[in-house]
N, C-alpha and C positions, 0 to 999 in steps of 0.2 A: 030605303032601297039599298041593298049591299053595293059597295064600291067595287067595280070591276078591277081585279088585280092587274097591274102592269109590272112586268118583270124584265127590265132591260138587262142584257147580258153583262154590262159593265158592273152591275150591282149584285148579280147572282153569286151566292156563296160568300158574301162580303159583309163586313161591318163598316158603316159609313155615317158621315154627318148628313142629316136630312137637309139642312139648309144648303149644303154644297150640291147635293143631288138636284134640288130644285133650281138652284142658280145655273147649273150646267144644262138644264132642260131635260134631265133624265126622268124626272117625276114631277108631278104637281103636288101641292100641299094635300090635296084631297086624296091622291093616289098613295101618299105616304101612310094614310090611315087604313089602307086595304089590308086584307088577310095575308098578303104576300110578305109583309114586313112586320117585325116585332120591335117595339120601342124599348131600348135598354136603359137609356139615360136621357137627360135633357138634350134634344137634338141629335141623339145617337140611335141609329137603327141597325137591324141585322136582317138578313134573309131568314124568314120564319121557318124555312126548312132545316136550318142548322140547329142542333141541340145546344142548349145553354150549358156551357161548362165554365169552369174557372178560367181556363185559357181564353175563351171567348169574351168573358167579362174583362179580362186584362186588356184586350184590344179595345173594348168599348171605353174603358177609363183612359187608356193611352191616347185616344183621340182628343181628350180634353185636358191633358196634363200641361202645367206651366213649363216654360223653357227651363231645361236643366234638371227637371224632375225625372224620377224613374221608379222602378219597382224593387222591393226587397222581400224578406220573409218568405212565406209560403208561395207568394206570387212569383218571386224571383226563382225559387226552386222549381216551380212549374215551368218557367221559361228555360231553365237549365235542363229540363227533360226528366225530372223526377216524377214518375207516374203516380197519380192518385194522392199526391201530397196535400191537395186542397180540393174542396168541393165547391159547387156554385153558391152554397150557403156561407162559405168562409169569406170574410172581408178581403177586399183587394188591398194589399199592403203597398203603400206608396211612400217614397222618401223624397223630401223636398230640400232644396238648397237652403242654407241658413238665411233667415229674413224673408223668405218667400211666403206670401199670404195667398191662400186658395180655399175656396169653399167647395169641397169635393162632392157634396151630396151624400145620400145614403149608400151603405155598402162598401165604403172606403175607409181604411184606417191609415192615418197620416203620421209619419215620423219625421223628425228633423235630421238632416244629414250630419253625421259627426265631422268634426274638423279633420281635414286631410283626406276625407273619403273621395274616391274617384269612381264614378259609375262607368260601366262598360256597355257596349252595344251587344244585344242578343237578338238577332233578327232585326225587327223594326224598332224595338224599344230599348231604352237604357235601363239597366238594372244593376244591383250590387254584384260584385264579383262572386265567384263560387265560395271562396273562403269567408268573405264578408257576409254573404247570405247565411252561411252556417252559423257564424258568430251571432248574428242578429237573432236567429231562431232559438239558439240555446239561451241567449240573454232574456228573451221575451217569453219563454215557455212558462207555464203556470207553476210547474213543480220541477224539481231536479230529475225525477223519474221521466217526466214528459220530455225534458231536454235530452236525456240520454237516449230515449227511444228515437227521437228525431235525428240525433247525430248518428246513431248506428244506422238508421235508414239511409241517410245521405251518403254515408261511407259505403254501405252495401250497394247502392245504386251507382257508385262510381263518380258521384258529383264532386266529392272532396276526399282528401286523404286526412286521416285522423291526426297525424303528426303536424300537418299544416294548420289545422284548426287549433290544436293545442298551442302551437307557437304564437298564433294570432291572439288567442285569449290571454296568453302570458304577457302580452304587451298592453293589455287594457289597464287603464287607470281606474280609480274609483268611479263607478257609474252604475246606473240602474242595471241589475242583473249580472254584474261582473262576478260576484261570488258564486252565483248559481252556475254561470258558465264555466268557471274553473272547476267546480265540483263535478259538473257533468262531463267535462273532458277527461277528468281523472277516472271516472267510472266507465266511460264508453270503451268498447273494444273494437267497434267497427266491423264486427264479424257476423252479427245476428242477421238471419234471413227473414225475420218477421218481427213486428213489435212485441208479440207475445214471448218470443225467445228472449228478448232483452228484459222484459218484465220478470220472466222466470229467473234469469241470472241475478237480477237485482234483488229479487225476493230471497234467494239463497244467501246472498251477501248480507242483506239486512238482518237476517236471522242468525248471523254468526257462523255460518258454514264457510269452509275454505272456498276460494274462488275456483269454479269449475273451468275446464278448458272448452272453449267454444269451437264448433265445427271440427271436432277431432276425427281424424281418419283412422279406421281400424282395418287391419290386415290379418289374414290367417295364412296357412301354408299354400292355399290356392291363389292368394293375391288379395286385392281390395275387396272388403266386405261391405262397409258402410261408412258414411260420414254422419256422425251424431250431432244433435243440436248442442248438447253439453255433455261433458264426461269428466269422471275422476279416473284417469288412466291407471294410476297406481293401484286402484282397487277394482279395476275393470267394471265400473259402473257407468252405464250410458243413460242419459236422461233425455227423453224425446217429448216435445210439445205436440200433443194431439195428432197432427195430420200426417205423420210419416207413413203410417200404415193405412191402406185404402180398402174400400169395399168392392171395387170392380174386380172381376175374376182374375184377369191376368196380373193386375197390380197386386191384388191380395196374395196370389201364389208367389209372386216375386218377393213380397214383403215377408211371407212365411219362410221362404228359403233363406233370406237374409237374416231373419231372426234366429233360425235354426243354426246358421253358421256362427252367429254371435254367441249363442249359448254353448255351442260345441267348443268355441275358442275360450270359454271360461268367463264370458261377459254376462251381466244381468242388465236388463233394460227396464227402466222405470218410465211409464207413460203418464204424462201430465195433461190434464184437460183444463178448459176454461173454468170449470167449477172448482178444480183444485186451487187455482190462483185466487179464488174468492175466500179460501180458507188457508191463509199463509202459514199460520202456526202449525196446523195439522200436516200440511205438506212438508214443512221444514222438519217436523218430527219424524216423518216417514223417511226422509233422506238421511237424517241423523242416525236413525235406527239401522238403515241399510248400510251406511258407512261403518257403523260399529260391528255389524254382523260380518261384513266382508273383511274388515280389518282383523277380527278374531280368527276367521277362517284362514286368512293369509298367514297370521302368526303361528297357527297350529301346524302348518305344513312343515 
């Protein structure tokens, strides 16, 4: 026979320890097993009406943390307000004081706290500071490109300033990921508005092309025309990743007017898609050819 759900207001919309709810007389052990509650971890439950997000799982793990422990990595970035930086399938990144032993259970990735690291309070939980979170993320990224994508994202979201992360990375001694972190902070510009824009810029650099200018603002005699993802201003080449031009009627008309003004001002626009990024040599060759053509035209004037 199904267990009749009991939903005390004190637990509605909350993550809580089951043993505490029972001890306080809010629920019985049997009622904990009803459809009103979802078990997230050993002795940790949540209102079943709440969607399971990374932020929710942080709270579930937080209820079981040892004294002095906190969050770092993508979990700390989530606490600092970076949207969609982690999914429910990503592990919860926990950082433990040196010498602390803890069996976290599944879905948790544990790191040891570096010497001198101080955690800060973010709402209910302790976590790495903004800069320490960014440094940890670029150190632990799987590749330099992933590290640059992450760092550009953190800067764009306003969580950190690139110069602060560069300064912090500059003080790192030899440690896991320190070389990757230094390379990533050299390559990041903190301007990209999407991961694909960062990947596009890195693709051009990797293939020997000059560094493009990110988020370049273009004006004509009437004023502001557009802000392009990447540009070679001296050749009036704008490079846009996929989504600037839209299919909706009003947006489409606005995009067409903007494109016409760019062309009238002497600019050429190269549109790049996800498929183009899968063929980097071909894309780089297109950009190289376009640069040569524009340079020849400029010299002929």
